[in-house]
GULUM-396906 format. One record per residue (C-alpha): residue number from 0; x, y, z; residue in one letter. Coordinates in Angstrom, 3 decimals, decimal comma. Layout:
GULUM-396906
num NUM	xx X	yy Y	zz Z	residu A
...
//
This chain:
GULUM-396906
num 0	xx 0,952	yy -34,568	zz -155,304	residu M
num 1	xx 2,916	yy -37,189	zz -153,428	residu G
num 2	xx 6,265	yy -36,850	zz -151,721	residu V
num 3	xx 8,167	yy -38,424	zz -154,609	residu Q
num 4	xx 6,614	yy -36,054	zz -157,160	residu E
num 5	xx 7,343	yy -33,067	zz -154,916	residu Y
num 6	xx 10,984	yy -34,044	zz -154,531	residu L
num 7	xx 11,390	yy -34,576	zz -158,273	residu V
num 8	xx 9,664	yy -31,274	zz -159,108	residu S
num 9	xx 12,023	yy -29,385	zz -156,767	residu H
num 10	xx 15,184	yy -31,157	zz -157,980	residu N
num 11	xx 15,847	yy -32,880	zz -154,652	residu I
num 12	xx 17,724	yy -36,167	zz -154,688	residu E
num 13	xx 18,382	yy -38,733	zz -151,997	residu R
num 14	xx 21,925	yy -37,421	zz -151,620	residu S
num 15	xx 20,453	yy -34,066	zz -150,486	residu D
num 16	xx 18,837	yy -35,610	zz -147,395	residu V
num 17	xx 22,071	yy -35,722	zz -145,359	residu G
num 18	xx 22,948	yy -32,033	zz -145,799	residu P
num 19	xx 19,287	yy -31,093	zz -145,272	residu F
num 20	xx 19,149	yy -32,934	zz -141,930	residu L
num 21	xx 22,515	yy -31,520	zz -140,850	residu F
num 22	xx 21,479	yy -27,931	zz -141,624	residu I
num 23	xx 18,071	yy -28,464	zz -139,996	residu H
num 24	xx 19,707	yy -29,801	zz -136,831	residu T
num 25	xx 22,148	yy -26,892	zz -136,671	residu I
num 26	xx 19,316	yy -24,382	zz -137,115	residu L
num 27	xx 17,306	yy -26,136	zz -134,383	residu S
num 28	xx 20,262	yy -26,017	zz -131,986	residu A
num 29	xx 20,759	yy -22,318	zz -132,726	residu I
num 30	xx 17,060	yy -21,659	zz -132,069	residu L
num 31	xx 17,082	yy -23,553	zz -128,757	residu V
num 32	xx 20,326	yy -21,976	zz -127,569	residu G
num 33	xx 19,394	yy -18,441	zz -128,540	residu S
num 34	xx 15,905	yy -18,513	zz -127,005	residu T
num 35	xx 17,215	yy -20,090	zz -123,815	residu W
num 36	xx 20,042	yy -17,553	zz -123,600	residu G
num 37	xx 17,715	yy -14,620	zz -124,232	residu I
num 38	xx 15,303	yy -15,814	zz -121,545	residu C
num 39	xx 18,154	yy -16,459	zz -119,083	residu Y
num 40	xx 19,886	yy -13,096	zz -119,470	residu F
num 41	xx 16,658	yy -11,099	zz -119,756	residu A
num 42	xx 15,269	yy -12,923	zz -116,719	residu G
num 43	xx 17,891	yy -11,345	zz -114,469	residu K
num 44	xx 15,938	yy -8,058	zz -114,509	residu H
num 45	xx 13,196	yy -7,485	zz -111,912	residu P
num 46	xx 9,507	yy -7,871	zz -112,716	residu V
num 47	xx 7,045	yy -5,072	zz -111,836	residu P
num 48	xx 4,910	yy -6,065	zz -108,832	residu Q
num 49	xx 1,952	yy -3,789	zz -109,525	residu S
num 50	xx -0,504	yy -6,664	zz -109,947	residu F
num 51	xx 0,410	yy -8,472	zz -106,712	residu M
num 52	xx -1,853	yy -7,965	zz -103,688	residu K
num 53	xx 1,032	yy -7,809	zz -101,261	residu S
num 54	xx 4,437	yy -6,458	zz -102,176	residu S
num 55	xx 6,092	yy -8,712	zz -99,592	residu S
num 56	xx 5,638	yy -11,732	zz -101,859	residu Q
num 57	xx 8,682	yy -12,546	zz -103,971	residu E
num 58	xx 7,959	yy -12,228	zz -107,688	residu V
num 59	xx 10,022	yy -14,562	zz -109,876	residu P
num 60	xx 12,468	yy -13,069	zz -112,363	residu K
num 61	xx 10,882	yy -14,087	zz -115,608	residu S
num 62	xx 10,741	yy -12,767	zz -119,153	residu V
num 63	xx 7,345	yy -14,363	zz -119,635	residu L
num 64	xx 5,979	yy -12,904	zz -116,425	residu L
num 65	xx 7,385	yy -9,458	zz -117,261	residu R
num 66	xx 5,699	yy -9,467	zz -120,677	residu S
num 67	xx 2,423	yy -10,778	zz -119,238	residu I
num 68	xx 2,438	yy -8,129	zz -116,516	residu S
num 69	xx 2,451	yy -5,424	zz -119,199	residu K
num 70	xx -0,612	yy -6,817	zz -121,020	residu M
num 71	xx -3,587	yy -4,574	zz -120,261	residu P
num 72	xx -6,094	yy -7,152	zz -121,557	residu M
num 73	xx -5,332	yy -9,600	zz -118,719	residu L
num 74	xx -6,924	yy -9,036	zz -115,358	residu S
num 75	xx -4,791	yy -8,746	zz -112,245	residu D
num 76	xx -6,281	yy -12,044	zz -111,048	residu G
num 77	xx -5,017	yy -13,857	zz -114,153	residu S
num 78	xx -1,625	yy -12,264	zz -113,729	residu K
num 79	xx -1,534	yy -13,417	zz -110,076	residu R
num 80	xx -2,386	yy -16,992	zz -111,142	residu K
num 81	xx 0,403	yy -16,973	zz -113,718	residu I
num 82	xx 2,768	yy -15,570	zz -111,100	residu C
num 83	xx 1,774	yy -18,347	zz -108,684	residu Q
num 84	xx 2,489	yy -20,930	zz -111,405	residu A
num 85	xx 5,925	yy -19,390	zz -111,955	residu M
num 86	xx 6,574	yy -19,407	zz -108,203	residu I
num 87	xx 5,685	yy -23,115	zz -108,032	residu S
num 88	xx 7,974	yy -23,778	zz -111,006	residu L
num 89	xx 10,791	yy -21,945	zz -109,231	residu E
num 90	xx 10,276	yy -23,831	zz -105,966	residu S
num 91	xx 10,141	yy -27,175	zz -107,778	residu A
num 92	xx 13,371	yy -26,386	zz -109,617	residu S
num 93	xx 15,078	yy -25,265	zz -106,387	residu Q
num 94	xx 14,321	yy -28,651	zz -104,840	residu Q
num 95	xx 15,755	yy -30,490	zz -107,818	residu S
num 96	xx 18,998	yy -32,396	zz -107,276	residu R
num 97	xx 20,343	yy -31,235	zz -110,622	residu A
num 98	xx 19,817	yy -27,587	zz -109,695	residu V
num 99	xx 21,457	yy -28,085	zz -106,304	residu Q
num 100	xx 24,402	yy -29,840	zz -107,971	residu Y
num 101	xx 24,850	yy -27,020	zz -110,514	residu I
num 102	xx 24,666	yy -24,388	zz -107,761	residu E
num 103	xx 27,351	yy -26,235	zz -105,780	residu Q
num 104	xx 29,705	yy -26,800	zz -108,707	residu K
num 105	xx 29,195	yy -23,504	zz -110,553	residu I
num 106	xx 28,082	yy -20,878	zz -108,026	residu P
num 107	xx 28,222	yy -18,056	zz -110,592	residu S
num 108	xx 25,220	yy -19,543	zz -112,434	residu I
num 109	xx 21,704	yy -19,074	zz -111,091	residu D
num 110	xx 20,529	yy -22,649	zz -111,670	residu A
num 111	xx 16,925	yy -21,879	zz -110,717	residu T
num 112	xx 16,792	yy -19,104	zz -113,305	residu L
num 113	xx 18,405	yy -21,516	zz -115,756	residu L
num 114	xx 15,500	yy -23,964	zz -115,297	residu C
num 115	xx 12,827	yy -21,274	zz -115,406	residu V
num 116	xx 14,361	yy -19,680	zz -118,498	residu S
num 117	xx 14,441	yy -23,087	zz -120,220	residu Y
num 118	xx 10,722	yy -23,536	zz -119,514	residu A
num 119	xx 9,997	yy -20,036	zz -120,820	residu E
num 120	xx 12,082	yy -20,608	zz -123,941	residu A
num 121	xx 10,280	yy -23,901	zz -124,528	residu K
num 122	xx 6,943	yy -22,123	zz -124,194	residu F
num 123	xx 8,081	yy -19,432	zz -126,630	residu G
num 124	xx 9,286	yy -21,985	zz -129,162	residu R
num 125	xx 5,990	yy -23,886	zz -128,901	residu L
num 126	xx 4,075	yy -20,639	zz -129,379	residu F
num 127	xx 6,055	yy -19,704	zz -132,510	residu F
num 128	xx 6,300	yy -23,262	zz -133,887	residu K
num 129	xx 3,908	yy -22,576	zz -136,806	residu P
num 130	xx 6,476	yy -20,037	zz -138,023	residu I
num 131	xx 9,779	yy -21,596	zz -136,994	residu T
num 132	xx 9,255	yy -25,147	zz -138,285	residu V
num 133	xx 8,386	yy -24,170	zz -141,881	residu P
num 134	xx 11,108	yy -21,528	zz -141,716	residu G
num 135	xx 13,748	yy -24,061	zz -140,666	residu R
num 136	xx 12,577	yy -26,508	zz -143,336	residu I
num 137	xx 12,755	yy -23,796	zz -146,013	residu W
num 138	xx 16,204	yy -22,615	zz -144,859	residu L
num 139	xx 17,468	yy -26,206	zz -144,695	residu S
num 140	xx 16,192	yy -26,900	zz -148,202	residu L
num 141	xx 17,801	yy -23,727	zz -149,565	residu K
num 142	xx 21,031	yy -24,548	zz -147,728	residu G
num 143	xx 21,116	yy -28,091	zz -149,114	residu A
num 144	xx 20,546	yy -26,754	zz -152,643	residu K
num 145	xx 23,302	yy -24,144	zz -152,225	residu L
num 146	xx 25,663	yy -26,811	zz -150,918	residu L
num 147	xx 24,816	yy -29,029	zz -153,879	residu K
num 148	xx 25,425	yy -26,129	zz -156,274	residu E
num 149	xx 28,712	yy -25,271	zz -154,537	residu Y
num 150	xx 29,883	yy -28,873	zz -154,764	residu K
num 151	xx 28,889	yy -28,939	zz -158,443	residu G
num 152	xx 30,888	yy -25,779	zz -159,146	residu N
num 153	xx 33,877	yy -27,180	zz -157,249	residu Q
num 154	xx 33,725	yy -30,403	zz -159,270	residu T
num 155	xx 33,502	yy -28,478	zz -162,544	residu K
num 156	xx 36,463	yy -26,325	zz -161,510	residu S
num 157	xx 38,555	yy -29,386	zz -160,625	residu I
num 158	xx 37,626	yy -31,130	zz -163,874	residu M
num 159	xx 38,519	yy -28,009	zz -165,860	residu K
num 160	xx 41,900	yy -27,792	zz -164,125	residu Q
num 161	xx 42,570	yy -31,467	zz -164,801	residu K
num 162	xx 41,583	yy -31,147	zz -168,453	residu S
num 163	xx 43,772	yy -28,061	zz -168,852	residu M
num 164	xx 46,625	yy -29,898	zz -167,197	residu H
num 165	xx 46,265	yy -32,934	zz -169,452	residu S
num 166	xx 45,959	yy -30,698	zz -172,514	residu T
num 167	xx 49,145	yy -28,910	zz -171,515	residu F
num 168	xx 50,955	yy -32,205	zz -171,013	residu I
num 169	xx 49,573	yy -33,509	zz -174,318	residu G
num 170	xx 50,843	yy -30,450	zz -176,198	residu A
num 171	xx 54,314	yy -30,744	zz -174,611	residu K
num 172	xx 54,624	yy -34,430	zz -175,443	residu T
num 173	xx 53,412	yy -33,805	zz -178,987	residu D
num 174	xx 56,117	yy -31,161	zz -179,422	residu A
num 175	xx 58,775	yy -33,492	zz -178,026	residu I
num 176	xx 57,659	yy -36,358	zz -180,272	residu F
num 177	xx 57,605	yy -34,074	zz -183,303	residu R
num 178	xx 61,116	yy -32,822	zz -182,571	residu R
num 179	xx 62,460	yy -36,343	zz -182,074	residu E
num 180	xx 60,621	yy -37,637	zz -185,136	residu F
num 181	xx 61,923	yy -34,803	zz -187,311	residu N
num 182	xx 65,498	yy -35,313	zz -186,140	residu S
num 183	xx 65,320	yy -39,091	zz -186,612	residu A
num 184	xx 64,046	yy -39,016	zz -190,166	residu T
num 185	xx 66,664	yy -38,516	zz -192,887	residu P
num 186	xx 66,222	yy -35,345	zz -194,720	residu S
num 187	xx 65,898	yy -35,567	zz -198,444	residu T
num 188	xx 67,556	yy -32,905	zz -200,319	residu G
//
């Protein structure tokens, strides 16, 4: 089955593409914003340091690292390597001009955590992509169909109101013409 046959079989027209893309874009923005926000605000909590060799080493605040540290199937060595990768990500983001600019202009925001949480959210979205992409496509398709149905109902309602209005006007003018016609004709008697 080709694309054209699929679209015809599901009652999708070319005029549905615009609403579909709009809804899909909105859903994508919501997904990006929500995952980034969750990782940012959840990343403010400390990570357990049980797997680190020395407790003097600073462990990054990370949702990903916190969840990995609780996985019993990973060895402490793997957890240390992941922690080292997160530490290098943090140090690279701290040296970034954009992070330094954000920290100067908006001191209430932890710009390093902002960068790390974006990377974690991106990783999470990539991990769940086999679920989220078909889900967004399905929701966008359903939304476009609902919008089409809503517009169709609105058009029918407007047409019904216009036809009722013209019928009302037609009946009034008929009554006026009848009255004038009856008064203008001589009565036979």
